[in-house]
C-alpha positions as CSV (number, residue, x, y, z in Angstrom):
1,S,-10.4,-18.7,14.0
2,R,-13.9,-18.7,15.3
3,E,-12.8,-17.2,18.5
4,L,-11.3,-14.2,16.7
5,D,-14.5,-13.8,14.6
6,H,-16.6,-13.8,17.7
7,F,-14.3,-11.4,19.5
8,L,-14.3,-8.9,16.7
9,A,-18.1,-9.3,16.1
10,E,-18.7,-8.5,19.8
11,R,-16.9,-5.2,19.3
12,G,-18.6,-4.3,16.0
13,V,-15.5,-5.0,13.9
14,R,-16.0,-6.5,10.4
15,L,-12.8,-8.0,9.1
16,I,-12.7,-8.8,5.4
17,R,-10.2,-11.6,4.9
18,P,-10.0,-14.9,3.0
19,S,-12.0,-17.7,4.7
20,Y,-10.6,-21.0,5.6
21,R,-11.2,-23.9,3.1
22,N,-13.6,-25.6,5.5
23,R,-15.7,-22.5,6.2
24,T,-18.2,-20.5,4.2
25,P,-16.8,-17.5,2.3
26,H,-17.0,-14.1,4.1
27,P,-19.1,-11.4,2.6
28,G,-16.9,-9.1,0.4
29,E,-14.2,-11.8,0.0
30,P,-14.2,-11.5,-3.9
31,L,-13.1,-7.9,-3.5
32,L,-9.9,-9.0,-1.8
33,K,-8.0,-10.0,-5.0
34,A,-8.3,-6.6,-6.6
35,V,-7.4,-4.8,-3.3
36,R,-4.5,-7.1,-2.8
37,Q,-3.2,-6.4,-6.3
38,L,-3.4,-2.7,-5.6
39,I,-1.6,-3.1,-2.2
40,E,1.2,-5.2,-3.7
41,S,1.6,-2.7,-6.5
42,V,1.9,0.2,-4.0
43,N,4.4,-1.8,-1.9
44,D,6.5,-2.6,-4.9
45,T,6.6,1.0,-5.9
46,L,7.5,2.1,-2.4
47,K,10.2,-0.5,-2.0
48,G,11.6,-0.3,-5.6
49,Q,11.4,3.3,-6.7
50,L,11.6,5.0,-3.3
51,D,14.0,2.7,-1.5
52,L,11.8,2.6,1.6
53,E,13.6,-0.4,2.9
54,Q,16.7,1.8,3.3
55,H,15.1,4.9,4.7
56,G,17.9,5.9,7.0
57,G,15.6,7.1,9.8
58,R,16.8,6.6,13.3
59,T,13.6,7.3,15.2
60,I,9.9,6.7,14.5
61,E,9.5,10.4,13.7
62,G,12.6,10.3,11.4
63,V,11.2,7.3,9.5
64,G,7.8,9.0,9.1
65,V,9.4,12.2,7.8
66,R,11.6,10.3,5.3
67,I,8.6,8.2,4.1
68,A,6.5,11.4,3.7
69,Q,9.3,13.1,1.7
70,R,9.5,10.3,-0.7
71,L,5.8,10.0,-1.1
72,L,5.6,13.7,-1.8
73,A,8.4,13.4,-4.4
74,L,6.5,10.5,-6.1
75,T,3.3,12.5,-6.1
76,A,5.0,15.5,-7.5
77,A,6.6,13.4,-10.2
78,I,3.3,11.8,-11.1
79,W,1.6,15.2,-11.3
80,H,4.4,16.6,-13.5
81,N,4.4,13.6,-15.8
82,R,0.7,13.8,-16.3
83,A,0.8,17.6,-16.8
84,T,3.6,17.3,-19.4
85,G,2.0,14.3,-21.2
86,Q,4.7,11.8,-20.5
87,P,3.9,8.2,-21.6
88,V,4.7,6.7,-18.2
89,T,3.3,8.7,-15.2
90,R,4.3,6.5,-12.2
91,S,8.0,6.5,-12.7
92,L,10.9,8.5,-11.2
93,T,13.4,7.1,-13.6
94,A,13.7,10.3,-15.6
95,Y,14.6,12.2,-12.3
96,D,17.1,9.6,-11.0
97,H,20.4,11.5,-11.4
């Protein structure tokens, strides 16, 4: 809304988001499609390969630790796959036993 745009502008915040149909496009709006694809891909990987929806953490700290462990495992797998010349680098399937 205009009120939100004004509120953020007063505080020096520039929010890049899609504009409403009846308003002029925001600067940087064309970049959103590529960024959104990247974000959706990362979310899909986190949910699908790392089972982040079923993390099992009982506290905020526990959730953070479990997410960090899984991200570290994926990062190590990507590094290993690249270092050994595997055809698919962003997959944990080979390590899913």
